[in-house]
C-alpha positions as CSV (number, residue, x, y, z in Angstrom):
1,M,181.6,-104.4,-99.8
2,N,183.4,-101.5,-101.5
3,P,181.4,-100.6,-104.7
4,E,184.6,-99.6,-106.4
5,I,185.8,-103.2,-106.7
6,L,182.6,-104.7,-107.9
7,E,183.9,-104.8,-111.5
8,V,186.8,-107.1,-110.6
9,F,185.5,-108.9,-107.6
10,P,184.6,-112.5,-108.6
11,G,180.9,-113.1,-108.1
12,Y,181.4,-116.6,-106.7
13,V,183.2,-115.3,-103.6
14,R,180.7,-112.6,-102.8
15,Q,178.4,-113.0,-99.8
16,P,174.8,-113.9,-100.6
17,N,173.7,-110.4,-99.4
18,W,176.4,-108.5,-101.2
19,R,174.0,-106.1,-102.8
20,W,172.6,-105.1,-99.4
21,N,176.2,-104.6,-98.2
22,V,176.7,-102.1,-101.0
23,V,173.5,-100.3,-100.0
24,M,174.8,-100.0,-96.5
25,A,178.1,-98.6,-97.9
26,Y,176.2,-95.9,-99.9
27,Q,174.2,-95.0,-96.8
28,A,177.3,-94.6,-94.7
29,D,179.0,-92.5,-97.4
30,P,176.6,-90.3,-99.4
31,T,179.5,-89.0,-101.6
32,L,179.9,-92.4,-103.4
33,S,179.3,-92.1,-107.1
34,D,176.3,-93.7,-108.8
35,A,178.6,-94.7,-111.6
36,F,179.3,-98.0,-109.7
37,I,175.7,-99.1,-109.5
38,I,173.9,-97.5,-112.4
39,R,174.1,-100.7,-114.5
40,D,172.4,-102.7,-111.7
41,P,168.7,-101.6,-111.6
42,V,167.9,-103.4,-108.4
43,L,170.9,-102.0,-106.6
44,F,170.3,-98.5,-108.0
45,R,166.6,-98.5,-106.9
46,T,167.4,-100.0,-103.4
47,V,170.1,-97.3,-102.7
48,R,167.4,-94.7,-103.3
49,F,164.8,-96.6,-101.4
50,Y,167.0,-96.9,-98.3
51,R,168.1,-93.2,-98.4
52,A,164.5,-92.2,-98.5
53,F,163.6,-94.7,-95.8
54,R,166.3,-93.4,-93.5
55,S,165.4,-89.8,-94.1
56,D,164.3,-87.7,-91.2
57,T,161.7,-85.8,-93.3
58,N,158.9,-88.3,-92.7
59,R,157.4,-90.0,-89.7
60,M,157.8,-93.8,-89.5
61,A,154.1,-94.5,-90.5
62,G,154.4,-92.1,-93.4
63,K,157.6,-93.6,-94.6
64,Y,156.0,-97.0,-94.9
65,V,153.1,-95.6,-96.9
66,L,155.4,-93.7,-99.2
67,M,157.9,-96.6,-99.6
68,S,155.0,-99.1,-100.3
69,R,153.9,-96.9,-103.2
70,M,157.4,-96.1,-104.7
71,Y,159.2,-99.3,-104.0
72,P,156.6,-101.9,-103.1
73,E,158.5,-105.1,-103.8
74,I,161.7,-103.8,-102.2
75,L,159.9,-102.8,-99.0
76,E,158.3,-106.2,-98.7
77,A,161.6,-107.9,-99.2
78,F,163.2,-105.6,-96.7
79,V,160.5,-106.5,-94.1
80,I,160.9,-110.2,-94.7
81,Y,164.7,-109.9,-94.3
82,H,164.4,-108.1,-90.9
83,N,161.9,-110.7,-89.8
84,G,164.9,-113.1,-89.6
85,A,165.6,-112.0,-86.0
86,A,162.7,-114.3,-85.0
87,G,163.4,-118.0,-85.0
88,C,161.7,-119.8,-87.8
89,G,160.8,-116.4,-89.4
90,F,159.7,-116.0,-93.0
91,R,163.3,-115.2,-94.0
92,W,164.7,-118.6,-93.2
93,A,161.9,-120.5,-94.9
94,L,162.2,-118.4,-98.1
95,E,166.0,-118.7,-98.3
96,A,165.7,-122.5,-97.7
97,M,163.2,-122.7,-100.5
98,V,165.6,-121.0,-102.9
99,M,168.1,-123.8,-102.1
100,T,165.6,-126.3,-103.5
101,G,165.8,-124.7,-107.0
102,M,162.2,-123.7,-107.0
103,S,161.2,-120.8,-109.2
104,S,160.2,-117.4,-107.8
105,E,156.6,-118.0,-108.8
106,E,156.5,-121.4,-106.9
107,I,158.1,-119.8,-103.8
108,A,155.6,-116.9,-103.9
109,D,152.7,-119.4,-103.9
110,S,153.9,-120.6,-100.5
111,F,153.6,-117.2,-98.9
112,P,150.8,-114.6,-98.6
113,L,153.0,-112.0,-100.3
114,S,151.4,-108.7,-101.3
115,H,153.6,-108.5,-104.5
116,G,154.2,-112.1,-105.2
117,E,157.0,-113.1,-107.6
118,A,158.4,-109.6,-107.7
119,T,159.0,-109.6,-104.0
120,V,160.8,-113.0,-104.2
121,D,163.0,-111.7,-107.0
122,A,163.8,-108.6,-105.1
123,Y,164.6,-110.6,-101.9
124,I,166.9,-113.0,-103.8
125,S,168.8,-110.1,-105.6
126,L,169.3,-108.1,-102.4
127,F,169.7,-110.7,-99.7
128,F,170.2,-114.1,-101.0
129,D,171.9,-114.0,-104.5
130,V,172.8,-117.7,-104.9
131,R,170.7,-119.0,-107.8
132,E,173.6,-119.0,-110.3
133,H,175.6,-121.2,-107.9
134,L,172.9,-123.9,-107.2
135,A,174.3,-126.0,-110.1
136,N,177.8,-125.9,-108.7
137,E,177.9,-127.9,-105.4
138,F,181.4,-126.9,-104.4
139,T,180.8,-123.2,-105.0
140,L,177.6,-123.4,-103.0
141,M,179.3,-125.2,-100.1
142,S,182.2,-122.7,-100.1
143,S,179.9,-119.6,-100.1
144,V,176.3,-120.1,-99.0
145,L,176.6,-123.1,-96.6
146,A,180.0,-121.8,-95.3
147,S,178.4,-118.5,-94.3
148,S,175.5,-120.4,-92.6
149,L,178.0,-122.5,-90.6
150,N,179.6,-119.3,-89.2
151,R,176.4,-118.8,-87.2
152,A,176.1,-120.6,-83.8
153,V,174.5,-124.0,-84.7
154,D,172.5,-125.6,-82.0
155,T,169.2,-127.6,-81.6
156,S,167.2,-124.5,-82.7
157,D,169.2,-123.9,-85.9
158,Y,167.0,-122.8,-88.8
159,D,169.8,-121.5,-91.1
160,F,172.3,-124.2,-92.0
161,S,170.1,-127.1,-91.1
162,W,167.2,-125.9,-93.1
163,K,169.3,-124.8,-96.1
164,S,171.3,-128.1,-96.2
165,A,168.2,-130.2,-95.9
166,A,166.5,-128.2,-98.6
167,Y,169.5,-128.5,-101.0
168,F,169.9,-132.3,-100.6
169,K,166.3,-133.4,-100.0
170,G,164.3,-130.8,-101.9
171,M,161.0,-129.2,-100.9
172,E,159.5,-132.3,-99.4
173,G,162.4,-132.8,-97.1
174,L,162.3,-129.1,-96.1
175,R,158.6,-129.3,-95.5
176,S,159.0,-132.3,-93.3
177,L,161.9,-130.7,-91.3
178,I,159.9,-127.5,-90.6
179,R,156.8,-129.6,-89.7
180,C,159.0,-131.4,-87.1
181,R,160.4,-128.1,-85.8
182,A,156.8,-127.0,-85.2
183,G,155.9,-130.2,-83.3
184,G,154.9,-132.5,-86.1
185,R,156.5,-135.8,-87.2
186,L,159.3,-136.4,-89.6
187,S,158.5,-138.3,-92.8
188,A,160.1,-141.8,-92.9
189,D,162.4,-140.7,-95.7
190,M,163.7,-137.7,-93.7
191,R,164.1,-139.8,-90.6
192,G,166.3,-142.2,-92.4
193,W,168.3,-139.5,-94.1
194,M,168.9,-137.7,-90.8
195,R,170.1,-140.9,-89.1
196,E,172.5,-141.7,-91.9
197,T,173.7,-138.0,-91.9
198,I,174.4,-138.2,-88.1
199,N,176.3,-141.4,-88.5
200,D,178.3,-140.0,-91.4
201,R,179.1,-136.8,-89.4
202,Y,180.4,-138.9,-86.5
203,L,182.5,-140.9,-88.9
204,Y,183.9,-137.7,-90.5
205,R,184.7,-136.3,-87.1
206,T,186.6,-139.5,-86.1
207,Y,188.5,-139.4,-89.4
208,T,189.6,-135.8,-88.8
209,L,190.7,-136.6,-85.3
210,S,192.7,-139.5,-86.5
211,S,195.1,-137.2,-88.2
212,N,196.3,-136.0,-84.8
213,L,196.9,-139.5,-83.3
214,K,200.7,-139.2,-83.6
215,K,200.7,-135.9,-81.7
216,E,198.3,-137.3,-79.1
217,Y,200.4,-140.4,-78.7
218,I,203.6,-138.3,-78.1
219,D,201.8,-136.0,-75.6
220,Q,200.4,-139.0,-73.6
221,S,203.8,-140.7,-73.6
222,I,205.3,-137.6,-72.1
223,I,202.6,-137.4,-69.4
224,L,203.1,-141.1,-68.6
225,Y,206.9,-140.7,-68.4
226,N,206.7,-137.7,-66.1
227,T,203.9,-139.2,-64.0
228,M,206.0,-142.3,-63.4
229,Q,209.0,-140.1,-62.4
230,S,206.8,-138.4,-59.9
231,H,205.3,-141.5,-58.3
232,W,207.9,-144.2,-58.6
233,K,209.9,-143.6,-55.4
234,I,211.9,-146.2,-53.7
235,E,212.1,-145.3,-50.0
236,D,215.4,-145.0,-48.3
237,G,216.4,-147.6,-45.8
238,K,214.3,-150.5,-47.2
239,D,215.6,-153.9,-47.9
240,P,216.4,-154.3,-51.7
241,A,214.2,-157.4,-51.8
242,E,211.3,-155.3,-50.5
243,D,212.1,-152.6,-53.1
244,M,212.0,-155.2,-55.9
245,D,208.4,-156.0,-54.9
246,N,207.4,-152.4,-54.2
247,V,208.5,-150.7,-57.4
248,P,206.2,-152.7,-59.8
249,K,203.3,-152.0,-57.4
250,Q,204.0,-148.3,-57.6
251,F,204.2,-148.6,-61.4
252,L,200.7,-150.1,-61.5
253,N,199.4,-147.6,-59.0
254,A,200.7,-144.7,-61.1
255,L,199.1,-146.2,-64.2
256,R,195.8,-146.5,-62.3
257,M,196.0,-142.9,-61.2
258,I,196.4,-141.8,-64.8
259,V,193.4,-143.9,-66.0
260,E,191.2,-142.8,-63.2
261,N,192.2,-139.1,-63.1
262,P,193.3,-138.2,-66.7
263,N,192.9,-134.5,-66.0
264,N,195.0,-134.4,-62.9
265,T,198.3,-135.7,-64.2
266,P,201.3,-133.4,-63.5
267,K,202.7,-131.0,-66.0
268,V,206.2,-131.5,-67.3
269,E,207.5,-128.5,-65.4
270,D,206.0,-129.7,-62.1
271,V,207.9,-132.9,-62.1
272,I,211.0,-132.7,-59.8
273,S,211.4,-136.2,-58.3
274,P,213.7,-138.5,-60.3
275,V,213.7,-142.3,-59.9
276,E,216.0,-142.9,-56.9
277,N,219.0,-145.2,-56.9
278,S,218.7,-148.5,-55.1
279,T,221.8,-150.8,-55.0
280,G,221.1,-154.4,-56.0
281,Y,217.8,-153.7,-57.9
282,D,217.4,-154.9,-61.5
283,Y,216.4,-151.7,-63.4
284,S,215.8,-153.5,-66.8
285,L,212.1,-152.7,-66.3
286,L,212.9,-149.0,-66.4
287,E,214.6,-149.4,-69.8
288,R,211.6,-151.2,-71.2
289,V,209.2,-148.4,-70.4
290,G,211.6,-145.7,-71.5
291,L,212.6,-144.3,-68.0
292,P,216.2,-143.3,-67.3
293,V,218.3,-145.8,-65.4
294,P,220.1,-144.1,-62.5
295,E,223.8,-144.5,-62.2
296,I,224.8,-146.9,-59.4
297,P,228.1,-145.8,-57.8
298,K,230.9,-148.4,-58.1
299,A,232.2,-150.0,-54.9
300,P,235.6,-148.5,-53.8
301,V,238.6,-150.6,-54.8
302,L,240.5,-151.8,-51.8
303,M,244.3,-151.6,-52.2
């Protein structure tokens, strides 16, 4: 995030880790003025923390010792955030707990933090600034949960699934979900909630697909039309009476082919065989299914 637009950029559309993005901008461009961050103490201190942390003047071990003395809560929050690369890391549990509305003190009691509540406050300010949106469901869905959904969601998901469960079912629901992820059993309440959620999501998916039924109907009609043109062939030289019996059979065979091989129907541009003319055959069936009726040449008039 460009620090120059912080004054006018609405807070509700910022990413939860917007402060850390600003820190990265200051690291990338050391010429940026402190005037943009001076009024935000956490941001101001973190810019200095990260510049010192990235400095080449100290060895890695020495950096951690120095940072732990100068910026203890920021360093601990930083370590927790980068622990998120591991599945089920401290980061994901902490962020999900924030979604329950718990206080920093209550969250700190759930972790063996060296700096307790101060570390939780630093983490939230830098990496998960969502507390002011917890009371507004639509803002929360449009920012926090929308960002979580951008990640690949699968059976090992610990971002969106944990956050949404924590938001809607509180700390007890979250604790049950994490216990299940670790090999334990779900509580009866969470099991029922998850089943209902699954059913509702399938229903929602069906609802969204139904908006495309008209287009799908048209597409399938075109496929049927062209498949019939491709397969409904009346062979030359046959008796018309045999043709009258053969054409409906070919019609049914073509339909069976579509049903049994839905992915192998010909494309529109591949269809080149029209329905052939057969004198004496009643083509009213063609009109009923929407196929073109071939012109039958008139018999010459004898003078």
